C-alpha positions, 0 to 999 in steps of 0.5 A: 449864536444863530436863530434855528428858522429854516434859510430861504434858498436864495441870498439878498443882492446887498449881502453880496455886493457887501461880500464885494465890498469886504474882499476888496479890503482885504490887506496885501498879506493875503495872497490870491489863492487865499482870496479866492478860497474867502470867496468861494467860502463866502459863496457856500455861506451866503445861501446858507445864511441868508434871512438868518441873523445873529444873537443881536438881531444882525443879518448873519452873513454881515455879522460873520463877515464883521467877525473876520475882519476883527481876526484880519486886524489881529493878524490871523491867519487864512484858516481862522478866516475861513473857518470864522466865515463858515462857522455858522455852517453846522447849523444849516449844513447836513453832514458839515463835516464831511462836506466842508472838510472835502473843500476846506480840509481838516485843519478848517472843519477842526477850528469850526468844531471847537468853537461849536464845541465852546459855544455849546458848553457856553449856552449850557452852562448860561441856561442853567443860570449858574454863573448868573444865579449864584447866590453868593459873590465868593461862589459866583466868582469861583465858577466864572473863574471856573467856566473861563478855565473850562472854556481853554481847556474845551479847545485843542486850538487857541485860535478857537478862543480868538474866533470867540472873541471876535465873536462876542465884540461883533455882537457888542458893536451891533447890540443897539438893535437888540432887544434890552433884555439881550442886551444886557444878557450878551453884555454881562457874559462878555464882561464877565466871561470874554472880556478877562479872557482877552485880557489874559491873552494879551489881546488889548484891542478886543479887551478894551472894546468888550469892556467899554462896550458892555458898561455902555449897556450895563451902566448906561448912564454911568458911562455917559457921565465918564465919557462926558467927563473925558470930553474927548474922543477916543480917536482924540485921545489916540492922537494925543498919545501919539504926540506925546509917544513921537516927543518922547521918542525923539527926546530919548535919542537926542539924550542918548538914552536907547528905549522904546515908547508905548502908550494908551488912553485909558478905556472908560470900563478901566476908569470907572473899575478904578474909581469904584475900587479906590473910592477916587473923583474922576478929577483924582485921576492921572493915568487916563492917558499913560505912557509906558517907556522900556529901556535896557538896563536900571541906570536908563530907568533913572535918566529916563525919569530925569528926562520926563521930569525935565519936559513936564512938570511932575505932579505932587505926591504922584511918583511911586519907585517900585524898583528900589522898593518892589512890590509883594509879587516883585512888580518893578518899575517907576510910576509917575505922573505930569502935567503933559501937552495942553496941561493934561494930565499924563501917566509914565511908567518906565522899566527894563525890558526884564522888568516888562517880562516879568510884569506881563509874563511872569509871577507880576502878570498885571492881568492877574494883579488886575482881576485879583482873585487866587493866584493858580500858579500852575494856571497861569504858566499856561496862561504866560506860554499862551501870551508868548505864542500871540505874541510871537504871532505878529513877529513871525512871517510864515504863520505855519510855523506856528500852526503846531504852537497854537495845538495847545495841550497846556490844559489837559492836565485838568477836565471841566465838567458839568452838573445838572445845574450847570455848575462847573467841577474841575477834576483831575484829568482821568477822573471818573464820575465817583470822584466828581460825586465826590466833588460835588458833596461827601455825602453824594460820594457815599450814596453814589450807585450809577452815572449817567454822562450827557443822559447816558447810564455808564460804568462808574469807572468811565474817563470823564472829558471836557464839557460832559453834563454828569448825573449821579444815581444814589441809593437813599442810604449808601455806603462807598464799596472797597473796590473802589480804593483798588487802583487796578480798578480804576474807581477813583483818580482824585486824590481828595475823593480816595482820602474820604473814601477811606476816612468813611472807613477809618470811622463806620465802626466809631463807636465800637472803637472808641469803647475798645479804646476805652477799655485799653486806656483803663487797663493801661491806668490799672497797670499803673495803678491810677485812677484819678488822671484826667482822661482829656489831658490824657487825650491832649498830650496824645495830640487829640482835641476830642476825647471820644477821637482819642479813644477810637484812635486807640482802639483803632490801633493808631496809638500804641500801648507804649504810646499810652504808657509813657503819657501816664507816667508824664501826667503821674511825674510832670517833667520825668518823662519825654512827651510822646510822638505824634500818634502813628499805627501800631508799636513796632511802627518806626520812621525812617528819615533818610528814605521820608516814610513811616512803616507799620508792623516791623522793626528797624531795618534798612529802608530804601527806595525801588529802582523799578518805579522811583516813588515820589511823595505824596503819591501812595507807596507800599512796602515790600519785605526782601528775603535779606529782611530789607525794605523796599518802597514801590508806588502802589500801582507799580507793576512789581507790586501788581505781580505778587504772587500769593505766597509774596502777599504777606511780604507787603507792609503799609507805608506812608510818607512822613509828613514833613518829609523834605527828602529828594527821589530820583526819577526817570523822565522821557522827552521827545523832540524835533531835533535841532542844534541847542535842544540839549543846551536849552533843557540843561538850562531850564534844568539849572534855573528850576535848580533840578540836579541830574544824575543820568542822561543819555540822548538818541537822535533818528529821523530829526527826533531826538530821544532823551532820557534824564534821571532827576532828583524832585522834591514831591509831585508838584515839582515834578509837574511843574518841571514837565510842563516847563520842559513841554514850553522849550522849543521843538520838544513834542512830549515830556512825560514821566517813565513808569 
C-alpha cells in the first residue's frame, strides 16, 4: 500500500489544513467523542505518514482520508473509520499493536491487523504471478475465484473487506499520476478481484466505480468511445433516472398500487461487457437507463406493467415475462423497454418483494448470474448472509448491535493456502501438508517426506491455516505410509487425499494380483469344463472395462469365486442365469438395505447404527460384531472403537456405505444461543423449511443463554453441513454443531 523509506519527523502544513477540512465535513451522526477520536488518530498518523505515498503516488495522508470518506459515505461505524485512518501505521510504528490497542482498543487493532494480512496475501499471490500468468483462461478464472474466497476467509470481520474496497477505489480515483505500468497493474487487480467482491457483497456504489475506472485504464480507447456515445455525464443520467422514478412513483400512487421504485443508469463497464458478450451495437442496447418497481403481489406486477405502457411507448420485441415463464434458476420478473421521457430508451423491471429477495439472495442471485461460472451452493449461501448483514447496517441505528454479526465465522469450513508459486489451494478445515500435497498432484503426495510452512520445517500432521505458504519436501522415489490412513494419527483430513492413498496401496501389487486372478479364473473355467469363453466378455459381465482390472480384482478378492461361476454359466447358457451383481469384496459379503451398508466377511445378520456416534453417509464407518451376533455400525473415529482391547479387535468388521443408499440417519446436534422470545419457534420453522424431521428435543436456559439439543434425521453429511450453516444464520445463535 505504501512506500518503505523512513518518514520525516514533521508533517506538511497543507496536510494539517486538509485534516481540518475533512473533520469539518463529517456528517452529524458521529458524536463529538468520535470526531475527537478521529482527530487524535489523524494527529498520530500525520507525522508517521509525512513524506510517504500510496501505490498511485498520492501522498499517504490524503489517501487514507479519501478512503475514510468513502467509508463514511457507506455509513460505516467509528471503529471502521479509525482503523482506516491508522491502516498504514504498522509500516512505520514499532510495536504498533500494543501502542494502538492501548489508545484505541482491541477492535480497531483487529481491523488493522486483518487488513494487513489481507494485503500481504494479495501481494504474495500477485508477486508470484499466479493469477496473471496462468496459461489457460479456465485456470486463471479458477485461481481468481480461489483468491477471492481466500481473501474473504482471511478476515474474521467483514468490515476489513470494506476498508480494502475503499482503499482500492481511492487508488483508482487518483491513478492518473501513476506510471502506466502501475495503472495497468492496479486496474487489473481491481477489475478481476475487488470489483467482483464488491458485487457479491452488494456494495454497488464501489462496484460500479471500481469497474468503470478500471476499464478507463485497461481499455482507454474503448472507454472513451462508449462515454462519447452516451453523450451524457453520469450526473445527467442520474438526474434523468431521478425524474423517471418520481414520475412512476406518483403514477403508482394515483392508481392505488403500493410499490417502491428505484433506478440506476447503466455504467460504462456493464455497457461494454454486454456489447461484447451479446455482440450488440450501442444503439441496440435498451437498458442504458433502467428502473425497478417492487410491488406486493403478482396482480400488482401486471397492473404496474400496464401503467408503464400507458405512460410511454413500448419498444417492440423487448418484453419478457419471466413470471409466467421463469428462468432455469427460478428467476422471476417482468422486463420491458419503453421510449421514456425525451425519447430516451428506458428498461423497466417489475417484480414482487419476494421475487426481488430471491433474485438478490436466493438461487437466482444476480451477482452469480452476472459473473457466470460454476455455482458453489454453500459459498453462495454464505455470500447471501453477508449481503443481508450489510443491508441491515443501514437500517439499524445502533451499529453496536451488528458488531457480532460482522465477526463472521461463515468461511471457516475451508482453509486457503499458497503454493511456493503463489497458486491458491483450498482444503477442508484441519487439513495437513499431506492433504495439500495430494491436492496439488497425486505423485507429489506419494513422494512427500516433509513440509515447510512459511519457510519453517513442520511435522506432517500440522494443521494448516489461512494464508500460509506451504512447500513440500519429497523423496526422488517414494511411497505413502500406511500410518497416514490411521485417523488417530491425524495425517489426513481430505477424503480425496485418503482415497488416493488407499488407491496406491490397492494397486501397488497390481501385477501379482493380476496373475493370481488369472489363476483363479482358469480354475473356475476348468471346473466348468470350458476353455473357449472370451475372457473380455467375462470381464464386461463383471462390470470391468479392462480385462487387466478384472483379473487384479479377482486376485485381490474383490470378486468372489461364486460370482465368477455365475458369470461363466451365464455365458455358456445365455438367459439361464441372472447377471451377477456389481463386484463386492469377499464371497460372504452381504448388503443390508435397512442400514444402507455393505459388510465384509459375514453372513446375513441383524445390523443397526450405533447410538453412541450415529454415523452418517459418506463418513468412514466400521462394523462391530456383538456378543449376540448382531452388527452395530460405528464411525471409524468413534471413541468406542478406538478403546477396543486387543482381545476384542477381531470383532471389528470392514464396512462401507452402499453406493446408492438413500436412508436416513439420526444425528444429535447442539445449539448455543442468546435466549430470546421466539428462538425455539424460529429454529423449528427452519427445520420445517429444510424438511428435517426432529425426533427429540431438549432445551435449557441459563444466564440468558439457551442450550438446545435436537435429534434429527438426515440423509448425508452434505445435508447436515447445510443445516448447521443455516442454523448459524438464525438470529441469536452462537454455535451449532454435531455432538460426538
